[in-house]
C-alpha positions as CSV (number, residue, x, y, z in Angstrom):
1,M,34.7,127.7,64.7
2,S,33.1,129.8,67.4
3,N,34.3,129.9,71.0
4,Q,30.7,129.3,72.2
5,V,30.0,126.6,74.8
6,R,28.1,123.7,73.3
7,P,26.4,121.3,75.5
8,V,26.9,117.6,74.9
9,T,24.5,115.0,76.2
10,A,25.4,111.4,76.9
11,D,23.5,108.9,79.1
12,G,21.3,111.8,80.3
13,I,24.3,113.8,81.6
14,E,24.8,117.2,79.9
15,E,28.4,118.3,79.6
16,F,29.9,121.5,78.2
17,D,32.6,121.3,75.5
18,N,34.6,124.4,76.4
19,A,37.4,125.7,74.2
20,L,40.9,125.3,75.8
21,P,42.7,128.5,76.9
22,R,45.0,130.1,74.4
23,W,48.1,129.9,76.6
24,W,47.5,126.1,77.2
25,V,47.3,125.5,73.4
26,W,50.5,127.5,72.9
27,L,52.3,125.6,75.6
28,F,51.3,122.3,74.1
29,K,52.5,123.4,70.7
30,F,55.8,124.6,72.2
31,T,56.4,121.2,73.9
32,V,55.7,119.4,70.7
33,L,58.2,121.7,68.9
34,F,60.8,121.3,71.7
35,A,60.5,117.5,71.6
36,V,61.1,117.5,67.8
37,V,64.2,119.7,68.1
38,Y,65.5,117.7,71.1
39,M,65.1,114.4,69.3
40,A,66.8,115.8,66.1
41,W,69.8,117.3,68.1
42,G,70.1,114.3,70.3
43,H,69.8,111.5,67.7
44,V,70.7,113.1,64.4
45,F,73.0,116.0,64.8
46,G,75.5,114.6,67.3
47,G,74.3,115.2,70.8
48,E,76.0,113.2,73.5
49,S,74.8,109.6,73.6
50,I,74.1,107.7,76.7
51,Q,77.4,105.8,76.2
52,Q,79.5,108.9,75.8
53,E,77.8,110.5,78.9
54,Y,78.6,107.3,80.8
55,V,82.3,107.4,79.7
56,R,82.6,111.2,80.6
57,E,80.9,110.6,84.1
58,V,83.3,107.5,84.8
59,A,86.3,109.7,83.9
60,A,85.0,112.5,86.2
61,S,84.4,110.0,89.1
62,E,88.0,108.6,88.6
63,K,89.4,112.1,88.9
64,F,87.3,112.6,92.1
65,A,88.6,109.3,93.5
66,E,92.0,111.0,93.6
67,L,90.9,113.6,96.0
68,P,91.8,112.7,99.6
69,D,89.0,111.4,101.8
70,N,87.9,113.0,105.0
71,E,90.5,115.8,104.9
72,G,88.2,118.7,105.1
73,H,86.8,118.2,101.6
74,E,83.5,116.6,102.6
75,N,80.6,118.4,104.3
76,H,78.7,117.0,107.3
77,H,76.4,115.1,105.0
78,G,79.3,113.1,103.4
79,H,78.8,114.7,100.0
80,E,81.6,116.5,98.1
81,S,82.0,120.1,99.1
82,D,82.0,123.1,96.8
83,E,85.8,123.1,97.1
84,S,86.3,119.7,95.9
85,A,83.8,120.2,93.1
86,A,85.5,123.4,92.0
87,L,88.9,121.6,92.1
88,L,87.5,118.8,90.1
89,A,86.0,121.2,87.5
90,A,89.3,123.0,87.2
91,M,91.1,119.7,86.6
92,G,88.8,118.9,83.7
93,D,88.8,122.4,82.1
94,Q,91.6,123.2,79.6
95,K,91.1,126.9,80.1
96,S,91.7,126.5,83.8
97,I,94.8,124.4,83.0
98,A,96.1,127.0,80.7
99,A,95.5,129.7,83.2
100,G,97.3,127.6,85.8
101,K,100.3,127.3,83.5
102,D,100.4,131.1,83.3
103,V,100.3,131.4,87.1
104,Y,103.0,128.6,87.5
105,T,105.3,130.4,84.9
106,T,105.0,133.6,86.8
107,N,105.2,132.4,90.4
108,C,106.4,128.9,90.7
109,S,109.0,128.2,87.9
110,P,111.8,130.1,89.7
111,C,111.8,127.4,92.4
112,H,110.3,124.4,90.7
113,G,111.7,124.9,87.2
114,S,110.0,125.8,83.9
115,G,108.9,122.1,83.3
116,G,108.4,121.2,87.0
117,E,111.8,119.5,87.1
118,G,112.7,121.2,90.4
119,T,115.6,123.6,91.2
120,V,115.4,125.1,94.7
121,G,112.0,123.5,95.3
122,P,111.2,119.7,94.7
123,N,110.6,118.0,91.4
124,L,106.8,118.1,90.6
125,T,107.0,115.5,87.7
126,D,108.0,112.3,89.4
127,K,106.0,110.0,91.8
128,F,107.7,111.3,95.0
129,W,105.9,114.0,97.0
130,I,106.9,115.6,100.3
131,H,103.5,116.8,101.4
132,G,101.2,114.4,99.3
133,G,100.5,114.3,95.5
134,K,96.8,114.0,95.6
135,P,95.0,117.0,94.3
136,G,93.6,118.0,97.6
137,Q,97.0,117.7,99.3
138,I,98.6,119.7,96.4
139,E,95.9,122.4,97.0
140,R,96.6,122.6,100.7
141,T,100.4,122.8,100.2
142,I,100.1,125.6,97.7
143,S,97.4,127.4,99.8
144,D,99.1,127.2,103.1
145,G,102.7,127.2,101.9
146,V,105.7,125.5,103.6
147,L,107.3,128.4,105.3
148,E,110.2,126.4,106.9
149,K,111.3,125.5,103.3
150,G,110.8,129.0,102.0
151,M,107.4,128.5,100.1
152,P,104.9,131.2,100.9
153,A,101.2,130.7,101.4
154,W,99.9,131.4,97.9
155,K,96.1,131.5,98.6
156,P,96.2,135.1,100.2
157,I,98.2,136.3,97.2
158,L,96.6,134.5,94.4
159,G,93.1,133.7,95.7
160,E,91.1,130.5,95.5
161,E,90.4,130.3,91.8
162,K,94.1,130.8,90.7
163,V,95.2,128.2,93.3
164,R,92.7,125.6,91.8
165,Q,94.0,126.5,88.4
166,L,97.5,126.1,89.6
167,V,96.7,122.7,91.1
168,A,95.1,121.6,87.8
169,Y,98.3,122.4,85.9
170,V,100.6,120.8,88.4
171,I,98.7,117.6,88.0
172,T,99.5,117.6,84.4
173,L,103.2,117.8,85.1
174,K,103.1,114.4,86.7
175,G,105.0,111.9,84.6
176,S,106.1,114.5,82.0
177,N,109.9,113.6,82.3
178,P,111.6,116.9,81.9
179,Q,115.3,117.2,81.2
180,N,117.6,117.4,84.2
181,P,115.1,116.5,87.0
182,K,116.0,117.0,90.6
183,A,116.5,113.8,92.5
184,P,113.3,112.3,94.1
185,Q,112.3,113.8,97.5
186,G,109.5,112.6,99.8
187,N,107.3,109.5,99.7
188,P,106.2,107.6,96.4
189,E,102.5,108.2,95.6
190,P,100.7,105.2,94.1
């Protein structure tokens, strides 16, 4: 087949049947191949189904609902801020939680106990919280500290990422029922 232009006449109108550019033909072949691979991955080899995606998104929205409203975690458009999104991501990431456990063991366990049961500091495993038990409130308490109670501001020492990892780990301590827990302090959280 030659790449010469061949005129085609229909109803007295002469058209030219030009060959398609090579880049366009290769792009078309690539999209067909991509479609076949995508269908195979999504429907045959265990890609995430619409139902699984829905369940994952609902779980993420429930975690986000625990973040405090209108407490500096929303931008002026009313959408979640980068800080809230990063905190939510850390709460759902097992690596972040494991890193938070390391930070907790090194820095927090002397006052809050190895299992969060509370020693000098309050118990972190019950439903009673002095400065609020929602993720955003916990993050603020860790970041800013409680100097009158002897807790330093950890954000300048650890940085934002480690504080988020620490919050993600502290959330996992809720309801863990360690041995010899300290008596409840603060207000009950729902």
